[in-house]
N, C-alpha and C positions, 0 to 999 in steps of 0.2 A: 327219893324225895326231892323236891325242887329247894336247892337252897340259894339259888341266883334267882331275883328278882324278876328279871326279862326273860329268863327262862320259864317260870310261872306264867307269866304273862302271855307268852306265845304259844304254850299248852293251852292257857284258856281260850285264847283267840281261835284256835285251832276245834276245841272244841265247841265252842260258840256258833261259830259258823256251820263247821261240818255237823255238829248235831242237829242244828235247825234244817239244813239241807236234805240231810239223809234221814232225817225223822220224818219230815214232811211229805217227802218222796213214799218211804214206806208205810205211811198212813194212807195217803192217798191212794195207792197203789191197790189197797183191799185185797191180797193176796193171803191172808193168815200171819202175816209179820207185824201187826200193828202193837204188840206189845214190844218189839224191839223199838219201832218208830216212837213210843213213848218214853222208853229210856233213853233214847237218842234226844228227844226235846228237853228231857228232864236235864240231862246233862248241860244241855245247851243253855237251860236258863239259869241253874247254879253257875256255870262259867260266867255267862252274861254278867248276872248279880256281883260276882266276884269281880270283875273288871269295872263295873259300875263304882262298888265301894272303894276302889283304888282313885276315883275321878274327885278331885274338889269340885265342889260344885254340881254333883252329877244331877241330872234332871230328874226329880223325883217322880215323875208320872213314869219314866223308865224303870225305876227301880221297884214301885209299885207294880207295874206290867208284870216284872220278872216274876214278883214274888207271888203275882195271880197266877202265872202259868206255872209255876213249881207247884201250886196246890192243885191246878188243874189236870197236870199231868199224873201226878199221885193219886188223885181220883180216878183218872182213865186205866192206870195201871190196875189199882183195886178193883175195878169194875170188869177187867179181862180176868183177874185171878180169881173172883168170885162167881161171875155169871158168863 
């Protein structure tokens, strides 16, 4: 558990950046690991939303964008699981 706020933010920063970069590469590579890419994208969007919630007057567009990305990534995971 992260009891130190700065430690939690540091982990969220790593997940936000690393998840987006890693997820985009895995989805774009189209080598059968797109599900892992969607999971990384999902973690990235959740971490980004967490970080945005910590900022006073965070741009609403970025908050809504990350909420949309979370929904799209859940849909992507669902699509891969079902079909």
